[in-house]
N, C-alpha and C positions, 0 to 999 in steps of 0.2 A: 741376336735376337733384335727382328725390326720390330716385332710387336711391341706397343709402349703398355704392358701389362702393370698386373699388381706388383708389388715387393715389400717386402716387410727389410724393415731396418731395425736389428737390435743394439743396443744402446744409441737410440737416436737423440738423447736429451744431451749426450757428451761433446767434447770439442769437436769431432770430426763427425760425428750423427747430426749435429745441430745444420752443421756447413751442409751436409751431402743431401740432407730431407731438404734443404732450400731449392738445391740445383736440381734434384729430381723433380720436382714439382715445376719447375721454370720449364725444364724438358719435356714436359707432360706424364710424367709417370703417374699412375695413383699409389698411394706410401700406407702401408701400415707402419705406423711409427710406435715401435717397441718401447714399453714406460715399466716400471717398479713403482713409480712414485707419481700419479697420475698430475701433481700439483706442479712437476717439471714441464711439463706437457704445455699446460695453461699458458705457461709465461712467455713461449715463444712466439716468436715472430708469425709463423707459419702455422699456427694451431688450430685457427678458423679457417683454413683453406679448404675449399670443398673437392678436393683429391686426397682429402689426409683424412687418415682415420687413426686416432690412437687406440691401441690394442696392449693389455698388460701380457708383458715377455718376459716371464721370471727364467734367468737361464737355471735355476736350481728346483725348477718344474716345468718338468716333461711336457705335462697335459697341458699348461698357457701359453708354452711355445710351438706346440702344435696346433693351436685352436688360433695361435696368432699367424700361422704361415698358411691356414686353410686359405686356398684362393690365389696364393701369390706364384710369382713365376721364378723367383729368384729370392735370398736373405744375404744382405751385407753385414756380417756380424762383425762387431766394434766393440767389443766388452773385455774389459778384465779388471782383475780383484786385487788391485794394488789397494784402495780404500777401503777394502772390506775387511773387519776381524778374522784373525787365525791366517793358515797360511796361504797365501795367496797363488800358490804354484798349484797345491791341491786343489784348489777352489776354480781355478782355472781349469785343470785337467778335468774337473767333473763337470763344470758348466760346455765345455767342449763337449763330452760325451753325449749331455743331453742334448743338444745343439744338431749332433749328427742322427741322433735317434730321432727328434722332431720331424728333420728335414727329410727324411728318409718316409715316415709315416704321412708328409703331406707333399710327397710327391713334386719336390722341387726339381728344378730342372739346374740349380747353380748356387752353389754357396761362394760368397767373395769373401774373404779376411784382412783387413791391414795387420800387418805382425813387424816386426825390426831387424833390420839389417846386423847382422854378425855371424861368424863362423864359428862352428864349433870343436875345431880345431884350436881356437884362440884362447879359451878356456871363457866363457861367457859367465857374465853375473847370472844371476839368477832370473831377473826380470827376463832378459833376452833370451835364455835358454827356455824358459817357461814359453815365450812367445812361439818358438822353433816347435816344439812339443804340441802347444794348440795347434800349430798347421798342419802337423802328420797326424794329428786324431782328426781334422778335418778331411782330407786328404783321403783317407782309409773309408770314407764314407761310400755308398752305392751311388749318392749325389755327385756330380762334376764339380770341383773345388778348383777354385783361384784365391793364390796369396800372393799379396803384393807385401814386398818388404821396405822399409824406409828408415832414414836414421833422422834427426833432428826434422821434425815440421815448422816451417818459420810461420808465423802468424798470430797476432795478439789472442790468446787465451791457450795457446800452444803451452804445456806445462815447461817443457825442456828449453823451450824458447825465453818465457818469462822468467825462469832461473837466471839466463845468462842477460836478460834485462835488467833484471831487480840488481844482479852484481856489479852489472857496469855503471847502473846510473849511481849506484848507491856510495859505491866502492873508489876513489880516485887510485889508490891504492891498493894490492891485493897478493898476498901470498898463496900460492896455487896448489894443489898435486901434479904432477908430471903428464896428467891427463886432457891439459889446457895443450899440449904440444902432440894428443893422438888426431889423425887423420879422420874426416868426417866429410859425406857428401850430402848437405840437408837439400829439402827441397819445399819449394813453397805450397802451400796449403792447397791452394786452387791446383796446382797439377795435383795432387794427390786426390782430391774431388772429381778432377777431370779424368783420372786413371782409372778409378772406380768404376765410373761410368762406363766408359769404352768398354772396359773389359765386361762388364753387362752384356753391352750389344754386339760382344766379337766371341765368337763361336771357337776362333781360334787359340784364346787364353785359357781355356777350359783345361783342367788337368794340369795347371801350371803354377810353378812358384816363379815369380817375375822380382828382379829388384827396381826399386824405382826410386832416383837423385835427380838433384839440380845437375848444371852444367859446369859448376865447382866443385873441386875437390881443393880442403881447406881444413888446417887446425883450428881448434874451439880458440886460442888463443888469436887467430888471424879474424876469425867471426866477431870476437869482442870488438876487438879493432875497427870492423868495418862499421859495427853497430854504434859504437861512439862517435864516429865520422858521420853517419846517417842522422844521429840524434843531436848535432850540433854539439858535441862533449870535447873539453880538450882532452888531451892524449891521457890514456888510462896507463899508469904501471903496474905491471905483472909479472910475478917472481915465481915460477914453479921450482918446489923444493922437493926430494925425494921422501922426507919423511913423512911428507902430510897423505894419507891415503885417502882414497873415495870414500870412507866408510866415516873415517874421523871430520872429512868435510861436510857429508850431510850434516853432522850435529852443528855446525854453525852456518849453515845454509839456514839452519829455523831461527838464528837470529837476524839475517839479514834480509831474507825475503818472505811475505808472508803466506807461501806455498805451504801446504799443510805435510810435516816429515814422512807421512806413509807413503806419500806421493813423491815427495823428491831423492827419500835415500835409497829405492833401487833405481832411480833414474841416473841418479849421480854415479853409482857405483859401476852403471853400464856404460858411464863415460872411459872407462879403461879399455874397452874394446874399440878396435878401429872399425869404422861401419860407412865402408866405401861399396859402390855396386861392382858385383862379381859380373853380372852378365847385363848387357845389355836389350836383351830381346823384345823388349817391351815397347823400344824406340820404333822399331818397324814393324812390330804387332798392332799397336794401338798409338802411332805418332801423335805429337803435339809440342806446343812451342813452350819452352822451359825459362821460367822466369831465373835471373840470377839471383845470389844470394841478397845482393844491394838491393836490386829491383824490390825483391820479397821484404826486405826489412824496410826497405822507404813505406813500402803499401801498410806494413805491420805498424810503423809508429803515427802513420798520418792521423792528426786527428781532426784536419779541416773538415768544412762540411760540404766540401764540394764533389761527396761520392752520395747521389739521391737511392732514397729506395722505390722500387719499383711499384705502380700502383696500375696494373692494366685491367681493363674490361670491369671496373669496379670489386677485383681479388685484392683481399688482404697483403698487405705487402710483404715483399720475399728479400729478405737480404741479398745483396750482391758482390757484395767485396768481399771474400770468405777470410783474407788477411785481416779485416777489420776486426772490432769489438762485435761480440751479436748479441741480440736480447737474450737473456737466460744465461751468459756468460758467469762463471764464478767470479764475486767481488776483487780478484785479487789480477784479474784479468786486465791486461792493456797499463799495467804501471799504475795503480792506484794512487799510491800513495803521492805521487810527483801530478796528478791531473786532478784540481777538484772543480766540479760541479756547480755551479752557483746560479741561482736565477732569482731578479729583483724584480717587480712590475713597478711601472712608472707610468702615470698621466700624463709626462711629457712627452712632446714632439720626439720623434727619433734624430733631427737634425739639433735637436736642445741637448739631447742625451749627449751626442758625438761632440758638440763644441763644447760641453762641460769636459769630458774625457779629453779632447784637445787642449784645452787651457790646462790642465794638471799634469800632463804628460809633458807639455810644451813647455812655455814661459813661465808660469805662475808657479807650478809646483801643487804639491799637494797644500791641502787648504791647512793642515796641521804635521807640523814634524817631518816637514823635505829632508832636513837634516841628515834624517835615520837612513833613509834610503841607500846614499852610497854607503855608508859602513854597511849596511847589509850586503851591496853589492862586493864589496872589497873582503869581506869573511866570505861571499862564496867564490869569489877567485883563488882566495886563499885554497880553499875545498875544493879546488880545479872544477868548479863551475862556469855557468855562462857569465857571471858579471852583470852591467845594467848598460845600455845603450846609451850612447852620447844623445846630450837633450837637441843637438842642432840636429838631429835626424826627424826630419818633418812627419808628423803622427798620420798625413794622409799617406804617406808609402809604405804604412805597417801593413803588413797583410799575417795571415797565419804563420806560425813558426819565429814569428821575429819575436827576438829578445826584448822586454820591457819591463827594468825595474828588475832586475835579476829574475824575472819571469818569462813564461812563453806565451804568445799569442793566440789564444784560439777564437775566432771569430765564428758567429753563427747568425743566422738572420732573426 
């Protein structure tokens, strides 16, 4: 499709939808952003973009879907019902059938769906089996469909990535189910967004089910190790045992992570299934440069202030780095319990503030209770944390990510 027409994104306020809408607007598409709760649209960075039209699109209401799709050439279907009350499998089935009916009535040219990797023969979890069923329903439509199947998507705000982040950040040692040895082929969220848009513009991808994955095939244990290295954490000890099932592990995950249990349980149960690309046709149909796992994780955990937001020709800001936390992401996105953002306004000059901080962390120490911080650092080391930088390290050489007083520096203008 060479004409940059109007497209409908159903699930526009979700993790993928938020980032896809940003990318579509940057590329020049006109976007109908589907919503059920209009307040979620208003907090997005792209909500007032001139090419953005918020539209009500309830997947359980065919009329609203048909109305939302009117005038569009294609739809991105990015919804699931794991958050909803009731049987999410049945709800997803009904929603997909409604989407097919609406797409046919609106005479769309394409349906593009993002599903999950997994083979039926391997005893899929209900979550992955439901994703495959939804794909089949969409492909039975008179409207040409494209399904992209992905394993773990790496980026701040991705539920599967955040589960891993919280586990590694909070647990210096963990007893895990055997699924930590399951092979997976994670993919960076920026590559997912790239594939979604490229498939829209490529007629050759119509009526295809395409597997997408990054260049690395590795176990979840390897993934945790790479994350701990990129996060600057000391080595984590992981002991897999056969008696701890994914279902049991989903219960204690609710104690370790702030993610909602209805979301984590089906994701964790799906980790027993190997998630590796079975065909690489997508690489020849819509080739792109793939980020490695390490590169994607590095972007996802980077909280420094050197990734600006664009503001061209007077347009509202549109987020540039999909792996970064975006405006409107859930509160648990980005490892919130280990990152506090506080602001203090001061009438003092920037040089005075800098000198005061230099004296605190440099030679003079805190005005009160400086002896407490070394104790705090030793406790941190015992818990396999970062500890504390030596005082001889000049403050002038500190930068974002540097450990100071057992804390990580986040510098902002």
